[in-house]
A tleap script that builds the chain and sets N, CA, C and O, in Angstrom:
source leaprc.protein.ff14SB
mol = sequence {
  NMET ALA SER GLY GLU THR LEU LYS GLU ALA
  VAL ARG GLU LEU LYS ALA LEU PRO GLU GLY
  ASP ARG GLU PRO LEU ILE MET GLY PRO ILE
  LEU VAL GLN LEU GLN GLY ASP LEU PRO ARG
  MET GLY VAL THR VAL THR TRP SER THR PRO
  GLU GLU HIE SER THR MET MET SER HIE GLU
  GLU ALA VAL ARG ILE PHE THR GLU ARG GLU
  THR ARG ALA MET ALA MET GLU GLN ALA LEU
  ALA GLY SER LEU GLN GLY ALA GLN ARG LEU
  PHE GLU ARG ARG MET GLY ARG ALA LEU THR
  GLU ALA GLU ARG GLY VAL VAL ALA ALA ARG
  PHE HIE THR PRO GLY PRO GLU ARG LEU ALA
  ASP VAL VAL PHE ASP LEU ASP ALA PRO ALA
  LEU ALA ALA TRP LEU ALA ASP PRO HIE ALA
  CALA
}
set mol.1.N position { 0.846 -1.190 0.000 }
set mol.1.CA position { 0.000 0.000 0.000 }
set mol.1.C position { 0.884 1.244 0.000 }
set mol.1.O position { 1.912 1.269 0.678 }
set mol.2.N position { 0.506 2.252 -0.735 }
set mol.2.CA position { 1.285 3.486 -0.839 }
set mol.2.C position { 1.237 4.267 0.462 }
set mol.2.O position { 0.331 4.090 1.276 }
set mol.3.N position { 2.230 5.137 0.647 }
set mol.3.CA position { 2.309 5.872 1.908 }
set mol.3.C position { 2.184 7.376 1.744 }
set mol.3.O position { 2.379 8.115 2.710 }
set mol.4.N position { 1.863 7.849 0.548 }
set mol.4.CA position { 1.664 9.286 0.346 }
set mol.4.C position { 2.953 10.074 0.338 }
set mol.4.O position { 2.966 11.241 0.730 }
set mol.5.N position { 4.038 9.461 -0.102 }
set mol.5.CA position { 5.336 10.142 -0.113 }
set mol.5.C position { 5.324 11.405 -0.975 }
set mol.5.O position { 5.942 12.406 -0.610 }
set mol.6.N position { 4.636 11.370 -2.103 }
set mol.6.CA position { 4.595 12.547 -2.982 }
set mol.6.C position { 3.925 13.715 -2.266 }
set mol.6.O position { 4.386 14.853 -2.357 }
set mol.7.N position { 2.844 13.432 -1.559 }
set mol.7.CA position { 2.160 14.479 -0.795 }
set mol.7.C position { 3.080 15.013 0.287 }
set mol.7.O position { 3.174 16.226 0.475 }
set mol.8.N position { 3.756 14.131 0.996 }
set mol.8.CA position { 4.655 14.571 2.059 }
set mol.8.C position { 5.798 15.415 1.494 }
set mol.8.O position { 6.198 16.409 2.101 }
set mol.9.N position { 6.317 15.023 0.344 }
set mol.9.CA position { 7.384 15.791 -0.288 }
set mol.9.C position { 6.866 17.179 -0.692 }
set mol.9.O position { 7.575 18.171 -0.525 }
set mol.10.N position { 5.668 17.253 -1.210 }
set mol.10.CA position { 5.080 18.543 -1.587 }
set mol.10.C position { 4.922 19.439 -0.367 }
set mol.10.O position { 5.180 20.640 -0.444 }
set mol.11.N position { 4.503 18.871 0.751 }
set mol.11.CA position { 4.356 19.649 1.984 }
set mol.11.C position { 5.720 20.150 2.444 }
set mol.11.O position { 5.841 21.304 2.854 }
set mol.12.N position { 6.745 19.310 2.385 }
set mol.12.CA position { 8.096 19.737 2.785 }
set mol.12.C position { 8.582 20.882 1.883 }
set mol.12.O position { 9.188 21.841 2.361 }
set mol.13.N position { 8.311 20.772 0.575 }
set mol.13.CA position { 8.730 21.829 -0.346 }
set mol.13.C position { 8.002 23.149 -0.071 }
set mol.13.O position { 8.608 24.219 -0.118 }
set mol.14.N position { 6.704 23.064 0.215 }
set mol.14.CA position { 5.952 24.288 0.546 }
set mol.14.C position { 6.485 24.917 1.823 }
set mol.14.O position { 6.609 26.137 1.928 }
set mol.15.N position { 6.798 24.066 2.792 }
set mol.15.CA position { 7.301 24.555 4.082 }
set mol.15.C position { 8.646 25.260 3.904 }
set mol.15.O position { 8.962 26.180 4.659 }
set mol.16.N position { 9.442 24.843 2.918 }
set mol.16.CA position { 10.771 25.407 2.699 }
set mol.16.C position { 10.738 26.741 1.955 }
set mol.16.O position { 11.757 27.428 1.890 }
set mol.17.N position { 9.612 27.112 1.402 }
set mol.17.CA position { 9.525 28.360 0.644 }
set mol.17.C position { 9.651 29.561 1.577 }
set mol.17.O position { 9.326 29.467 2.761 }
set mol.18.N position { 10.123 30.693 1.044 }
set mol.18.CA position { 10.265 31.900 1.877 }
set mol.18.C position { 8.912 32.390 2.399 }
set mol.18.O position { 7.871 32.207 1.767 }
set mol.19.N position { 8.966 33.008 3.557 }
set mol.19.CA position { 7.769 33.604 4.171 }
set mol.19.C position { 7.160 34.607 3.206 }
set mol.19.O position { 7.880 35.402 2.602 }
set mol.20.N position { 5.838 34.579 3.055 }
set mol.20.CA position { 5.145 35.518 2.185 }
set mol.20.C position { 5.026 35.061 0.743 }
set mol.20.O position { 4.413 35.745 -0.076 }
set mol.21.N position { 5.608 33.909 0.422 }
set mol.21.CA position { 5.494 33.382 -0.944 }
set mol.21.C position { 4.042 32.992 -1.198 }
set mol.21.O position { 3.368 32.488 -0.300 }
set mol.22.N position { 3.561 33.223 -2.410 }
set mol.22.CA position { 2.156 32.950 -2.746 }
set mol.22.C position { 1.881 31.478 -3.015 }
set mol.22.O position { 0.734 31.040 -2.923 }
set mol.23.N position { 2.900 30.717 -3.341 }
set mol.23.CA position { 2.687 29.326 -3.724 }
set mol.23.C position { 1.947 28.501 -2.656 }
set mol.23.O position { 1.057 27.729 -3.010 }
set mol.24.N position { 2.285 28.640 -1.360 }
set mol.24.CA position { 1.518 27.876 -0.367 }
set mol.24.C position { 0.033 28.232 -0.347 }
set mol.24.O position { -0.816 27.378 -0.090 }
set mol.25.N position { -0.273 29.511 -0.623 }
set mol.25.CA position { -1.678 29.919 -0.653 }
set mol.25.C position { -2.429 29.245 -1.790 }
set mol.25.O position { -3.617 28.944 -1.676 }
set mol.26.N position { -1.718 29.014 -2.889 }
set mol.26.CA position { -2.339 28.392 -4.057 }
set mol.26.C position { -2.369 26.878 -3.912 }
set mol.26.O position { -3.396 26.244 -4.154 }
set mol.27.N position { -1.244 26.304 -3.517 }
set mol.27.CA position { -1.115 24.850 -3.491 }
set mol.27.C position { -1.692 24.207 -2.228 }
set mol.27.O position { -2.100 23.046 -2.252 }
set mol.28.N position { -1.726 24.960 -1.127 }
set mol.28.CA position { -2.225 24.392 0.129 }
set mol.28.C position { -3.604 23.768 0.002 }
set mol.28.O position { -3.781 22.608 0.372 }
set mol.29.N position { -4.588 24.501 -0.508 }
set mol.29.CA position { -5.924 23.911 -0.651 }
set mol.29.C position { -5.951 22.705 -1.591 }
set mol.29.O position { -6.730 21.774 -1.387 }
set mol.30.N position { -5.107 22.723 -2.612 }
set mol.30.CA position { -5.053 21.582 -3.527 }
set mol.30.C position { -4.514 20.353 -2.801 }
set mol.30.O position { -5.007 19.241 -2.991 }
set mol.31.N position { -3.501 20.565 -1.970 }
set mol.31.CA position { -2.943 19.444 -1.208 }
set mol.31.C position { -3.944 18.911 -0.182 }
set mol.31.O position { -4.004 17.707 0.068 }
set mol.32.N position { -4.723 19.811 0.407 }
set mol.32.CA position { -5.770 19.369 1.338 }
set mol.32.C position { -6.771 18.477 0.604 }
set mol.32.O position { -7.169 17.433 1.121 }
set mol.33.N position { -7.174 18.884 -0.591 }
set mol.33.CA position { -8.099 18.066 -1.387 }
set mol.33.C position { -7.468 16.723 -1.709 }
set mol.33.O position { -8.118 15.682 -1.604 }
set mol.34.N position { -6.208 16.748 -2.099 }
set mol.34.CA position { -5.500 15.501 -2.411 }
set mol.34.C position { -5.439 14.600 -1.191 }
set mol.34.O position { -5.648 13.391 -1.294 }
set mol.35.N position { -5.156 15.184 -0.042 }
set mol.35.CA position { -5.089 14.387 1.187 }
set mol.35.C position { -6.425 13.703 1.456 }
set mol.35.O position { -6.459 12.563 1.918 }
set mol.36.N position { -7.520 14.393 1.169 }
set mol.36.CA position { -8.843 13.789 1.354 }
set mol.36.C position { -9.135 12.695 0.345 }
set mol.36.O position { -9.868 11.752 0.645 }
set mol.37.N position { -8.568 12.811 -0.855 }
set mol.37.CA position { -8.819 11.823 -1.908 }
set mol.37.C position { -7.949 10.579 -1.789 }
set mol.37.O position { -8.335 9.511 -2.263 }
set mol.38.N position { -6.786 10.700 -1.165 }
set mol.38.CA position { -5.847 9.574 -1.120 }
set mol.38.C position { -6.427 8.301 -0.495 }
set mol.38.O position { -6.199 7.224 -1.045 }
set mol.39.N position { -7.156 8.360 0.611 }
set mol.39.CA position { -7.701 7.120 1.175 }
set mol.39.C position { -8.611 6.364 0.201 }
set mol.39.O position { -8.646 5.133 0.215 }
set mol.40.N position { -9.341 7.091 -0.638 }
set mol.40.CA position { -10.201 6.415 -1.618 }
set mol.40.C position { -9.376 5.715 -2.694 }
set mol.40.O position { -9.868 4.828 -3.391 }
set mol.41.N position { -8.108 6.130 -2.819 }
set mol.41.CA position { -7.214 5.508 -3.798 }
set mol.41.C position { -6.350 4.431 -3.145 }
set mol.41.O position { -5.443 3.888 -3.776 }
set mol.42.N position { -6.634 4.128 -1.881 }
set mol.42.CA position { -5.874 3.103 -1.182 }
set mol.42.C position { -4.550 3.579 -0.627 }
set mol.42.O position { -3.664 2.770 -0.351 }
set mol.43.N position { -4.401 4.895 -0.461 }
set mol.43.CA position { -3.147 5.449 0.053 }
set mol.43.C position { -3.382 5.956 1.468 }
set mol.43.O position { -4.300 6.736 1.721 }
set mol.44.N position { -2.540 5.502 2.378 }
set mol.44.CA position { -2.605 5.953 3.759 }
set mol.44.C position { -1.418 6.871 4.009 }
set mol.44.O position { -0.273 6.475 3.796 }
set mol.45.N position { -1.680 8.085 4.454 }
set mol.45.CA position { -0.604 9.045 4.703 }
set mol.45.C position { -0.254 8.997 6.183 }
set mol.45.O position { -1.109 9.196 7.046 }
set mol.46.N position { 1.015 8.730 6.459 }
set mol.46.CA position { 1.531 8.766 7.821 }
set mol.46.C position { 2.581 9.860 7.849 }
set mol.46.O position { 3.618 9.754 7.195 }
set mol.47.N position { 2.310 10.903 8.603 }
set mol.47.CA position { 3.217 12.054 8.620 }
set mol.47.C position { 4.476 11.710 9.387 }
set mol.47.O position { 4.415 11.106 10.458 }
set mol.48.N position { 5.630 12.099 8.832 }
set mol.48.CA position { 6.929 11.800 9.429 }
set mol.48.C position { 7.230 12.696 10.618 }
set mol.48.O position { 7.846 12.264 11.592 }
set mol.49.N position { 6.792 13.951 10.532 }
set mol.49.CA position { 7.096 14.897 11.611 }
set mol.49.C position { 5.820 15.644 11.998 }
set mol.49.O position { 4.892 15.775 11.200 }
set mol.50.N position { 5.795 16.129 13.236 }
set mol.50.CA position { 4.644 16.947 13.650 }
set mol.50.C position { 4.504 18.211 12.800 }
set mol.50.O position { 3.391 18.703 12.613 }
set mol.51.N position { 5.626 18.750 12.278 }
set mol.51.CA position { 5.568 19.960 11.452 }
set mol.51.C position { 4.813 19.716 10.153 }
set mol.51.O position { 4.035 20.562 9.712 }
set mol.52.N position { 5.048 18.534 9.531 }
set mol.52.CA position { 4.330 18.210 8.291 }
set mol.52.C position { 2.831 18.160 8.560 }
set mol.52.O position { 2.028 18.723 7.816 }
set mol.53.N position { 2.479 17.480 9.631 }
set mol.53.CA position { 1.062 17.357 9.992 }
set mol.53.C position { 0.481 18.725 10.319 }
set mol.53.O position { -0.642 19.031 9.922 }
set mol.54.N position { 1.232 19.544 11.035 }
set mol.54.CA position { 0.780 20.880 11.407 }
set mol.54.C position { 0.561 21.741 10.161 }
set mol.54.O position { -0.404 22.502 10.091 }
set mol.55.N position { 1.462 21.618 9.176 }
set mol.55.CA position { 1.312 22.379 7.934 }
set mol.55.C position { 0.014 22.016 7.240 }
set mol.55.O position { -0.718 22.896 6.789 }
set mol.56.N position { -0.278 20.721 7.150 }
set mol.56.CA position { -1.524 20.298 6.499 }
set mol.56.C position { -2.737 20.758 7.292 }
set mol.56.O position { -3.746 21.160 6.714 }
set mol.57.N position { -2.637 20.698 8.622 }
set mol.57.CA position { -3.757 21.137 9.451 }
set mol.57.C position { -4.008 22.629 9.255 }
set mol.57.O position { -5.164 23.051 9.222 }
set mol.58.N position { -2.952 23.444 9.124 }
set mol.58.CA position { -3.170 24.878 8.944 }
set mol.58.C position { -3.815 25.148 7.584 }
set mol.58.O position { -4.646 26.047 7.458 }
set mol.59.N position { -3.434 24.370 6.568 }
set mol.59.CA position { -4.085 24.532 5.263 }
set mol.59.C position { -5.534 24.064 5.325 }
set mol.59.O position { -6.407 24.686 4.719 }
set mol.60.N position { -5.801 22.982 6.046 }
set mol.60.CA position { -7.187 22.509 6.195 }
set mol.60.C position { -8.036 23.562 6.880 }
set mol.60.O position { -9.179 23.798 6.490 }
set mol.61.N position { -7.478 24.193 7.901 }
set mol.61.CA position { -8.202 25.247 8.612 }
set mol.61.C position { -8.476 26.425 7.686 }
set mol.61.O position { -9.566 26.996 7.711 }
set mol.62.N position { -7.492 26.789 6.869 }
set mol.62.CA position { -7.680 27.886 5.918 }
set mol.62.C position { -8.783 27.554 4.913 }
set mol.62.O position { -9.609 28.406 4.585 }
set mol.63.N position { -8.792 26.327 4.432 }
set mol.63.CA position { -9.833 25.910 3.486 }
set mol.63.C position { -11.199 25.944 4.161 }
set mol.63.O position { -12.178 26.389 3.560 }
set mol.64.N position { -11.272 25.476 5.410 }
set mol.64.CA position { -12.538 25.483 6.147 }
set mol.64.C position { -13.037 26.913 6.345 }
set mol.64.O position { -14.216 27.190 6.125 }
set mol.65.N position { -12.160 27.813 6.753 }
set mol.65.CA position { -12.543 29.210 6.971 }
set mol.65.C position { -13.008 29.848 5.665 }
set mol.65.O position { -14.024 30.541 5.638 }
set mol.66.N position { -12.262 29.614 4.576 }
set mol.66.CA position { -12.637 30.162 3.274 }
set mol.66.C position { -14.010 29.651 2.859 }
set mol.66.O position { -14.848 30.421 2.389 }
set mol.67.N position { -14.239 28.349 3.033 }
set mol.67.CA position { -15.522 27.754 2.649 }
set mol.67.C position { -16.655 28.345 3.470 }
set mol.67.O position { -17.721 28.643 2.931 }
set mol.68.N position { -16.438 28.517 4.768 }
set mol.68.CA position { -17.468 29.113 5.622 }
set mol.68.C position { -17.773 30.550 5.188 }
set mol.68.O position { -18.935 30.954 5.144 }
set mol.69.N position { -16.741 31.310 4.873 }
set mol.69.CA position { -16.951 32.696 4.448 }
set mol.69.C position { -17.714 32.754 3.131 }
set mol.69.O position { -18.611 33.579 2.959 }
set mol.70.N position { -17.352 31.874 2.205 }
set mol.70.CA position { -18.056 31.830 0.924 }
set mol.70.C position { -19.525 31.470 1.136 }
set mol.70.O position { -20.409 32.055 0.510 }
set mol.71.N position { -19.782 30.506 2.019 }
set mol.71.CA position { -21.152 30.087 2.303 }
set mol.71.C position { -21.941 31.228 2.915 }
set mol.71.O position { -23.084 31.476 2.532 }
set mol.72.N position { -21.325 31.933 3.878 }
set mol.72.CA position { -21.997 33.078 4.502 }
set mol.72.C position { -22.273 34.177 3.493 }
set mol.72.O position { -23.356 34.762 3.488 }
set mol.73.N position { -21.306 34.459 2.644 }
set mol.73.CA position { -21.479 35.511 1.634 }
set mol.73.C position { -22.610 35.163 0.677 }
set mol.73.O position { -23.411 36.026 0.317 }
set mol.74.N position { -22.677 33.895 0.263 }
set mol.74.CA position { -23.756 33.471 -0.639 }
set mol.74.C position { -25.098 33.576 0.058 }
set mol.74.O position { -26.074 34.015 -0.551 }
set mol.75.N position { -25.171 33.180 1.329 }
set mol.75.CA position { -26.424 33.265 2.073 }
set mol.75.C position { -26.858 34.724 2.227 }
set mol.75.O position { -28.042 35.040 2.104 }
set mol.76.N position { -25.899 35.606 2.496 }
set mol.76.CA position { -26.212 37.025 2.646 }
set mol.76.C position { -26.716 37.599 1.320 }
set mol.76.O position { -27.677 38.367 1.297 }
set mol.77.N position { -26.066 37.226 0.224 }
set mol.77.CA position { -26.506 37.688 -1.096 }
set mol.77.C position { -27.931 37.247 -1.383 }
set mol.77.O position { -28.745 38.029 -1.873 }
set mol.78.N position { -28.229 35.990 -1.074 }
set mol.78.CA position { -29.574 35.464 -1.318 }
set mol.78.C position { -30.589 36.173 -0.435 }
set mol.78.O position { -31.688 36.500 -0.885 }
set mol.79.N position { -30.225 36.410 0.820 }
set mol.79.CA position { -31.145 37.098 1.731 }
set mol.79.C position { -31.406 38.523 1.267 }
set mol.79.O position { -32.545 38.990 1.273 }
set mol.80.N position { -30.331 39.215 0.862 }
set mol.80.CA position { -30.507 40.583 0.382 }
set mol.80.C position { -31.343 40.619 -0.888 }
set mol.80.O position { -32.198 41.491 -1.046 }
set mol.81.N position { -31.103 39.679 -1.793 }
set mol.81.CA position { -31.889 39.633 -3.030 }
set mol.81.C position { -33.358 39.396 -2.705 }
set mol.81.O position { -34.238 40.018 -3.302 }
set mol.82.N position { -33.624 38.500 -1.764 }
set mol.82.CA position { -34.999 38.234 -1.354 }
set mol.82.C position { -35.629 39.436 -0.685 }
set mol.82.O position { -36.803 39.734 -0.905 }
set mol.83.N position { -34.848 40.131 0.136 }
set mol.83.CA position { -35.359 41.317 0.814 }
set mol.83.C position { -35.636 42.436 -0.179 }
set mol.83.O position { -36.631 43.150 -0.057 }
set mol.84.N position { -34.754 42.588 -1.165 }
set mol.84.CA position { -34.962 43.609 -2.189 }
set mol.84.C position { -36.222 43.309 -2.992 }
set mol.84.O position { -37.018 44.209 -3.261 }
set mol.85.N position { -36.405 42.066 -3.369 }
set mol.85.CA position { -37.614 41.684 -4.102 }
set mol.85.C position { -38.849 41.935 -3.255 }
set mol.85.O position { -39.878 42.376 -3.766 }
set mol.86.N position { -38.749 41.655 -1.958 }
set mol.86.CA position { -39.877 41.925 -1.058 }
set mol.86.C position { -40.191 43.411 -0.975 }
set mol.86.O position { -41.355 43.812 -0.969 }
set mol.87.N position { -39.137 44.225 -0.911 }
set mol.87.CA position { -39.336 45.679 -0.870 }
set mol.87.C position { -39.984 46.169 -2.158 }
set mol.87.O position { -40.903 46.987 -2.122 }
set mol.88.N position { -39.509 45.673 -3.289 }
set mol.88.CA position { -40.094 46.073 -4.569 }
set mol.88.C position { -41.565 45.662 -4.629 }
set mol.88.O position { -42.399 46.399 -5.154 }
set mol.89.N position { -41.873 44.501 -4.100 }
set mol.89.CA position { -43.273 44.031 -4.083 }
set mol.89.C position { -44.140 44.949 -3.221 }
set mol.89.O position { -45.282 45.236 -3.580 }
set mol.90.N position { -43.606 45.411 -2.085 }
set mol.90.CA position { -44.369 46.338 -1.232 }
set mol.90.C position { -44.656 47.650 -1.963 }
set mol.90.O position { -45.760 48.186 -1.866 }
set mol.91.N position { -43.677 48.161 -2.684 }
set mol.91.CA position { -43.886 49.383 -3.465 }
set mol.91.C position { -44.985 49.160 -4.505 }
set mol.91.O position { -45.863 50.005 -4.679 }
set mol.92.N position { -44.932 48.024 -5.189 }
set mol.92.CA position { -45.946 47.732 -6.212 }
set mol.92.C position { -47.340 47.637 -5.601 }
set mol.92.O position { -48.305 48.157 -6.161 }
set mol.93.N position { -47.440 46.980 -4.464 }
set mol.93.CA position { -48.764 46.855 -3.813 }
set mol.93.C position { -49.290 48.222 -3.400 }
set mol.93.O position { -50.463 48.534 -3.603 }
set mol.94.N position { -48.423 49.023 -2.826 }
set mol.94.CA position { -48.834 50.339 -2.347 }
set mol.94.C position { -49.247 51.241 -3.508 }
set mol.94.O position { -50.195 52.017 -3.388 }
set mol.95.N position { -48.533 51.137 -4.632 }
set mol.95.CA position { -48.815 51.993 -5.783 }
set mol.95.C position { -49.911 51.417 -6.673 }
set mol.95.O position { -50.426 52.115 -7.546 }
set mol.96.N position { -50.270 50.169 -6.467 }
set mol.96.CA position { -51.339 49.549 -7.235 }
set mol.96.C position { -50.954 49.232 -8.674 }
set mol.96.O position { -51.816 49.099 -9.543 }
set mol.97.N position { -49.659 49.112 -8.917 }
set mol.97.CA position { -49.190 48.798 -10.270 }
set mol.97.C position { -47.775 48.231 -10.183 }
set mol.97.O position { -47.113 48.323 -9.149 }
set mol.98.N position { -47.330 47.644 -11.290 }
set mol.98.CA position { -45.952 47.137 -11.352 }
set mol.98.C position { -44.982 48.310 -11.453 }
set mol.98.O position { -45.294 49.330 -12.068 }
set mol.99.N position { -43.829 48.166 -10.860 }
set mol.99.CA position { -42.795 49.191 -10.981 }
set mol.99.C position { -42.189 49.146 -12.378 }
set mol.99.O position { -42.078 48.084 -12.990 }
set mol.100.N position { -41.803 50.307 -12.862 }
set mol.100.CA position { -41.065 50.348 -14.131 }
set mol.100.C position { -39.639 49.872 -13.845 }
set mol.100.O position { -39.241 49.763 -12.685 }
set mol.101.N position { -38.882 49.593 -14.883 }
set mol.101.CA position { -37.481 49.176 -14.701 }
set mol.101.C position { -36.692 50.285 -13.996 }
set mol.101.O position { -35.854 50.011 -13.137 }
set mol.102.N position { -36.966 51.530 -14.367 }
set mol.102.CA position { -36.273 52.657 -13.732 }
set mol.102.C position { -36.600 52.711 -12.234 }
set mol.102.O position { -35.713 52.923 -11.408 }
set mol.103.N position { -37.881 52.518 -11.893 }
set mol.103.CA position { -38.281 52.538 -10.479 }
set mol.103.C position { -37.660 51.366 -9.720 }
set mol.103.O position { -37.260 51.517 -8.566 }
set mol.104.N position { -37.579 50.201 -10.361 }
set mol.104.CA position { -36.917 49.044 -9.730 }
set mol.104.C position { -35.457 49.381 -9.419 }
set mol.104.O position { -34.932 49.021 -8.366 }
set mol.105.N position { -34.815 50.078 -10.358 }
set mol.105.CA position { -33.427 50.494 -10.150 }
set mol.105.C position { -33.294 51.452 -8.982 }
set mol.105.O position { -32.349 51.365 -8.198 }
set mol.106.N position { -34.260 52.381 -8.869 }
set mol.106.CA position { -34.239 53.345 -7.762 }
set mol.106.C position { -34.423 52.615 -6.434 }
set mol.106.O position { -33.710 52.890 -5.469 }
set mol.107.N position { -35.370 51.691 -6.383 }
set mol.107.CA position { -35.592 50.932 -5.138 }
set mol.107.C position { -34.334 50.143 -4.794 }
set mol.107.O position { -33.929 50.100 -3.632 }
set mol.108.N position { -33.711 49.519 -5.794 }
set mol.108.CA position { -32.489 48.739 -5.536 }
set mol.108.C position { -31.376 49.637 -5.008 }
set mol.108.O position { -30.690 49.269 -4.055 }
set mol.109.N position { -31.188 50.797 -5.607 }
set mol.109.CA position { -30.139 51.710 -5.157 }
set mol.109.C position { -30.424 52.219 -3.747 }
set mol.109.O position { -29.521 52.294 -2.914 }
set mol.110.N position { -31.671 52.564 -3.486 }
set mol.110.CA position { -32.016 53.094 -2.163 }
set mol.110.C position { -32.144 51.990 -1.119 }
set mol.110.O position { -32.190 52.267 0.080 }
set mol.111.N position { -32.200 50.760 -1.564 }
set mol.111.CA position { -32.204 49.630 -0.628 }
set mol.111.C position { -30.872 49.602 0.123 }
set mol.111.O position { -30.814 49.252 1.302 }
set mol.112.N position { -29.803 49.978 -0.588 }
set mol.112.CA position { -28.476 49.965 0.029 }
set mol.112.C position { -28.160 51.282 0.714 }
set mol.112.O position { -27.508 51.294 1.758 }
set mol.113.N position { -28.614 52.395 0.142 }
set mol.113.CA position { -28.423 53.705 0.751 }
set mol.113.C position { -29.658 54.523 0.445 }
set mol.113.O position { -29.861 54.843 -0.727 }
set mol.114.N position { -30.465 54.874 1.356 }
set mol.114.CA position { -30.302 54.935 2.797 }
set mol.114.C position { -30.550 53.618 3.540 }
set mol.114.O position { -30.166 53.508 4.704 }
set mol.115.N position { -31.165 52.633 2.925 }
set mol.115.CA position { -31.301 51.332 3.583 }
set mol.115.C position { -32.729 50.837 3.638 }
set mol.115.O position { -33.670 51.590 3.386 }
set mol.116.N position { -32.888 49.550 3.972 }
set mol.116.CA position { -34.216 48.934 3.978 }
set mol.116.C position { -35.177 49.533 5.008 }
set mol.116.O position { -36.388 49.557 4.790 }
set mol.117.N position { -34.633 50.019 6.134 }
set mol.117.CA position { -35.521 50.609 7.147 }
set mol.117.C position { -36.201 51.858 6.594 }
set mol.117.O position { -37.397 52.070 6.794 }
set mol.118.N position { -35.421 52.677 5.896 }
set mol.118.CA position { -35.991 53.901 5.307 }
set mol.118.C position { -37.014 53.552 4.233 }
set mol.118.O position { -38.058 54.198 4.132 }
set mol.119.N position { -36.715 52.522 3.423 }
set mol.119.CA position { -37.686 52.101 2.403 }
set mol.119.C position { -38.990 51.672 3.052 }
set mol.119.O position { -40.070 52.002 2.560 }
set mol.120.N position { -38.898 50.943 4.146 }
set mol.120.CA position { -40.111 50.506 4.840 }
set mol.120.C position { -40.904 51.715 5.341 }
set mol.120.O position { -42.126 51.761 5.196 }
set mol.121.N position { -40.210 52.692 5.928 }
set mol.121.CA position { -40.888 53.903 6.404 }
set mol.121.C position { -41.614 54.594 5.248 }
set mol.121.O position { -42.776 54.975 5.381 }
set mol.122.N position { -40.935 54.751 4.128 }
set mol.122.CA position { -41.501 55.458 2.971 }
set mol.122.C position { -42.721 54.720 2.439 }
set mol.122.O position { -43.762 55.330 2.196 }
set mol.123.N position { -42.598 53.420 2.260 }
set mol.123.CA position { -43.701 52.666 1.646 }
set mol.123.C position { -44.933 52.646 2.556 }
set mol.123.O position { -46.063 52.588 2.069 }
set mol.124.N position { -44.721 52.693 3.864 }
set mol.124.CA position { -45.874 52.663 4.773 }
set mol.124.C position { -46.406 54.058 5.098 }
set mol.124.O position { -47.581 54.201 5.437 }
set mol.125.N position { -45.565 55.085 5.002 }
set mol.125.CA position { -45.988 56.432 5.381 }
set mol.125.C position { -46.582 57.243 4.229 }
set mol.125.O position { -47.393 58.139 4.460 }
set mol.126.N position { -46.189 56.939 3.002 }
set mol.126.CA position { -46.643 57.745 1.862 }
set mol.126.C position { -47.790 57.060 1.124 }
set mol.126.O position { -47.869 55.833 1.073 }
set mol.127.N position { -48.664 57.863 0.564 }
set mol.127.CA position { -49.716 57.292 -0.286 }
set mol.127.C position { -49.124 57.043 -1.677 }
set mol.127.O position { -47.966 57.381 -1.923 }
set mol.128.N position { -49.899 56.462 -2.576 }
set mol.128.CA position { -49.406 56.060 -3.895 }
set mol.128.C position { -48.816 57.225 -4.698 }
set mol.128.O position { -47.714 57.087 -5.229 }
set mol.129.N position { -49.517 58.384 -4.810 }
set mol.129.CA position { -48.928 59.490 -5.587 }
set mol.129.C position { -47.632 60.023 -4.965 }
set mol.129.O position { -46.678 60.332 -5.679 }
set mol.130.N position { -47.604 60.126 -3.641 }
set mol.130.CA position { -46.391 60.618 -2.969 }
set mol.130.C position { -45.245 59.608 -3.118 }
set mol.130.O position { -44.083 59.996 -3.237 }
set mol.131.N position { -45.571 58.345 -3.111 }
set mol.131.CA position { -44.563 57.294 -3.289 }
set mol.131.C position { -43.970 57.361 -4.701 }
set mol.131.O position { -42.758 57.228 -4.874 }
set mol.132.N position { -44.820 57.565 -5.698 }
set mol.132.CA position { -44.342 57.706 -7.075 }
set mol.132.C position { -43.440 58.935 -7.202 }
set mol.132.O position { -42.425 58.894 -7.897 }
set mol.133.N position { -43.813 60.024 -6.530 }
set mol.133.CA position { -42.997 61.240 -6.563 }
set mol.133.C position { -41.649 60.996 -5.875 }
set mol.133.O position { -40.611 61.458 -6.350 }
set mol.134.N position { -41.673 60.276 -4.766 }
set mol.134.CA position { -40.436 59.949 -4.045 }
set mol.134.C position { -39.496 59.128 -4.931 }
set mol.134.O position { -38.286 59.353 -4.942 }
set mol.135.N position { -40.064 58.176 -5.672 }
set mol.135.CA position { -39.241 57.364 -6.574 }
set mol.135.C position { -38.678 58.201 -7.722 }
set mol.135.O position { -37.568 57.944 -8.190 }
set mol.136.N position { -39.421 59.180 -8.168 }
set mol.136.CA position { -39.017 60.011 -9.295 }
set mol.136.C position { -37.989 61.075 -8.910 }
set mol.136.O position { -37.263 61.582 -9.764 }
set mol.137.N position { -37.933 61.408 -7.625 }
set mol.137.CA position { -37.041 62.468 -7.155 }
set mol.137.C position { -35.632 61.906 -6.921 }
set mol.137.O position { -35.450 61.084 -6.023 }
set mol.138.N position { -34.634 62.330 -7.707 }
set mol.138.CA position { -33.297 61.780 -7.555 }
set mol.138.C position { -32.609 62.200 -6.247 }
set mol.138.O position { -31.608 61.605 -5.850 }
set mol.139.N position { -33.149 63.222 -5.588 }
set mol.139.CA position { -32.542 63.712 -4.356 }
set mol.139.C position { -33.259 63.213 -3.100 }
set mol.139.O position { -32.834 63.503 -1.982 }
set mol.140.N position { -34.338 62.466 -3.286 }
set mol.140.CA position { -35.091 61.968 -2.143 }
set mol.140.C position { -34.248 60.952 -1.379 }
set mol.140.O position { -33.456 60.205 -1.953 }
set mol.141.N position { -34.446 60.951 -0.090 }
set mol.141.CA position { -33.705 59.985 0.735 }
set mol.141.C position { -34.624 59.318 1.739 }
set mol.141.O position { -34.179 58.477 2.519 }
savepdb mol mol.pdb
quit
């Protein structure tokens, strides 16, 4: 049975690179993936030194953190998109008609600045004509 010598050699080479070199940032996640795939190929990796194992663990942690951040960012994007669509729907209900593309753009821009709380105040406080005027006014906030 193989012992993962190529992987161990790659880890030793990455460890020997100068501090701040970009190669470990690029190759580390690839080696983590390879380490996960090796058992399915019948290869058991036994680390020779605690440093080799520590290097792989730090790359695994980096991959885990990156994956969590990507997942959170995607969830936030989906939530914001859903919230924006909900805000646009409230404007349409209040105005009794579908928003034009230009009005959708205004709601989207104002969703981020001044923010969803202000949009909620506007949609609930203004009647349909005043709401249309607010959307048409480029200086409204």
